[in-house]
N, C-alpha and C positions, 0 to 999 in steps of 0.2 A: 489604481492603488494611490492612496492620496499622498500628499507630500511627507508628512511625518513618518507614515508608515514605511513609504520607499526608504526614507534615510535609515531607519532603525533596521530595515530587510537588510540594506547593504552591509551597515556596520556587522550584524550578525552574521551575515555570510562571509565575512572576512573573519570571523572568529572572535569577535568581541562577545565579552559575557553580556547577559540581559541588563545586569547593574551598570557596566560601563557604557553600555548603548542609551540607557536611559540617561545617565550624566551628558553624555555627548549630543543626544538629541535636545535635552534641555537646555544646554550653552548655546546652541545653535539658533533655537527659538524661544528666546528668552521672554516673549509675551504671550506665548500660549499658555493655557491653564494645564498644569501639572497633570489632572485626570485625564486631559485629552491626550498627553504625551505618554502616559502610561499604557492607556488603551492600545495606542498605534504601535508601541514596542510589544505589549503583549500578543496584537495579532500578528505582528510581524514574526516573533518568537515561534507561535503555533504554525504559521506556514512555513516555517524552516522545518520545524520537529517533524511535519506532516510530509515534506520532501524527502527528509533523509529515511523516514520509514518506509516510504515508497521505494526509494533507490534500495534500502536494506533488503526489502523482499526482493525485488527484481534481481538483485545479486545473488540472495540466498537461492532463488529458483534457477538460475543458471549453474550454479555449482552443485545443488543437490536433487534437482528435479529432472525428469524427462516426460515430454508431452507427446501423446499419441492420439490421432485423430480418426475415428472409424465413420465408414458411409455405409448406411443402410438404404435398401431400396423399399419404398413404402409399400408395395405389393408383393414381393418376394419374401420380405423378412419383417412382414407385418406382426408375426407372432412372436419375434425377437422384441419388437418394437413395444408391444404391448405389455409382455413381460417386464422389460425395463422401467416400463411408466409405471408399474406397480411397486417397485422397489424403493426401499427407503432412500439407498443412495445406489445410483449406478456405480461409481467407482468401486464402493465397497464389496458390492454384489459381484463386479468381475473379478476383482481381486481375491475374493472368498473361491470363487471358481476355480480360477489359474491354481491357488496354493491346494484346493484339493485335489485337482489334477497332478499337479507335482507330487502330493504324499501318496497318491494312488499309483502314478506311473514313473515317478522319479523325473529329474531333467531329461 
């Protein structure tokens, strides 16, 4: 990470606005071209946003989802694997089968 981007990233991570960060980095590096400073601030801002989006997704998954893993034998479960390979989405297909079973047999 370049010096300008690192400084911009640090300011943004501490909660400074994009505009204030631009001013602060410009003041600290008066000799640099403004276009170079703007690009560094924009790049740092995008990096911060991406990190926040990833963190939000992880937190959302922790609160709202449950993950299961299934293990299939290549020989004994070949018919199941062949069928799953042909469906549009494995998850959707399995959910539909379970819901159909619930509708037919209840919980």
